[in-house]
Structures are given as structure tokens and as C-alpha cells.
C-alpha positions as CSV (number, residue, x, y, z in Angstrom):
1,M,-157.4,-11.4,113.8
2,R,-160.5,-12.4,113.6
3,V,-162.7,-9.1,113.3
4,G,-165.1,-9.0,116.1
5,D,-163.3,-11.6,118.3
6,P,-159.9,-10.4,119.4
7,A,-158.9,-13.4,121.2
8,V,-158.4,-15.2,117.7
9,T,-155.1,-13.7,116.9
10,W,-151.6,-14.7,116.4
11,D,-148.3,-13.2,114.6
12,E,-146.5,-15.1,111.9
13,E,-143.2,-14.6,110.5
14,C,-143.3,-14.4,106.5
15,I,-141.4,-13.9,103.4
16,V,-141.6,-10.5,101.7
17,W,-141.0,-10.8,98.2
18,G,-139.3,-7.2,97.2
19,D,-140.4,-6.0,93.1
20,Q,-138.1,-7.6,90.8
21,K,-139.1,-5.6,87.6
22,T,-139.3,-2.3,88.6
23,P,-136.0,0.0,88.5
24,L,-134.9,1.1,91.7
25,K,-135.2,4.8,90.4
26,D,-136.7,6.5,87.6
27,E,-135.5,8.4,84.9
28,A,-134.9,11.9,86.8
29,D,-132.5,9.7,89.5
30,H,-135.5,9.7,92.4
31,F,-136.1,6.3,93.6
32,I,-139.6,4.8,93.1
33,V,-141.9,4.6,96.2
34,D,-145.4,4.4,94.8
35,E,-147.8,2.5,93.6
36,R,-145.4,0.9,90.6
37,V,-144.1,-1.3,93.0
38,S,-145.3,-4.9,93.2
39,D,-143.8,-6.5,96.3
40,W,-145.8,-9.5,97.7
41,V,-146.3,-11.5,100.7
42,D,-146.5,-15.6,101.5
43,F,-148.0,-16.1,104.5
44,P,-149.4,-19.3,105.5
45,T,-152.7,-20.0,106.7
46,R,-154.2,-22.2,110.1
47,S,-156.5,-24.9,110.0
48,A,-155.9,-24.8,114.2
49,H,-157.5,-22.2,116.7
50,P,-154.4,-20.3,117.3
51,T,-154.7,-20.8,121.6
52,L,-157.3,-23.6,122.1
53,N,-155.5,-26.9,121.4
54,G,-158.0,-29.5,119.3
55,A,-159.7,-26.6,118.3
56,P,-160.6,-25.6,114.9
57,L,-160.2,-22.1,113.3
58,P,-163.0,-20.7,113.4
59,A,-165.0,-19.6,109.5
60,G,-165.4,-15.9,109.6
61,L,-163.8,-12.9,108.1
62,Y,-160.4,-12.1,109.1
63,E,-158.0,-9.4,109.3
64,I,-154.3,-9.7,108.2
65,S,-151.9,-6.9,108.9
66,V,-148.2,-7.0,107.3
67,I,-145.5,-5.7,109.7
68,V,-142.2,-4.9,108.3
69,Q,-139.1,-3.2,109.8
70,S,-138.4,0.4,108.8
71,I,-135.3,0.9,106.5
72,L,-135.7,4.4,108.0
73,S,-135.8,4.3,111.1
74,S,-135.4,1.5,114.7
75,G,-139.3,1.0,114.7
76,R,-141.6,-1.1,112.3
77,I,-144.3,-0.1,110.2
78,S,-147.7,-1.7,109.2
79,V,-147.4,-1.3,105.4
80,V,-150.8,-3.0,104.6
81,S,-154.1,-4.3,105.9
82,E,-155.9,-6.9,104.8
83,S,-159.3,-9.0,104.9
84,I,-159.7,-12.9,104.2
85,N,-162.4,-14.8,104.6
86,A,-161.8,-18.5,106.4
87,V,-164.9,-21.3,105.4
88,P,-165.0,-24.7,107.1
């Protein structure tokens, strides 16, 4: 979503790459679920406005939220939010 302009928003299916280096469990046989885990997301960036045909994507600050299916319930959870600055 463009910060301050909720009309410029869209959803994108993306690939989440799971951490292949951090072991699943530590020496005490506990699952590792903290900042030692390094997953990442590849997402496309748009050049066109998501709702106005033929219009370019407006320059500005955009908030990106990663929402994944919860493995503990039937719902979805937001796992991270970041901002990027789109420039013309």
C-alpha cells in the first residue's frame, strides 16, 4: 500500500524461501523460532498503477506486509512489514 493513499494497494502471490542453514532444533532439542532464522521473500515490483489502466505507479513510500498461512491454526498471520521508496 502506498503510505497515505489506500487507493494504491494490491495483493501479490510471492515465494517465501525458508532458511536452509539454521538447524530446525538446537542442542537442547528445542525448535529454533527466533532471530537466528533467516527466511526471505522475492516479490515483484510494479511499474503500472494497480487500478488505473495506463497510469504509472506513483512515486512515494510503500508499505509491504508479508502475510503467510499459519502452521498453528487455520488463519493467516502478518509476519513482517517493511517500507520501500519508489522513485520515478
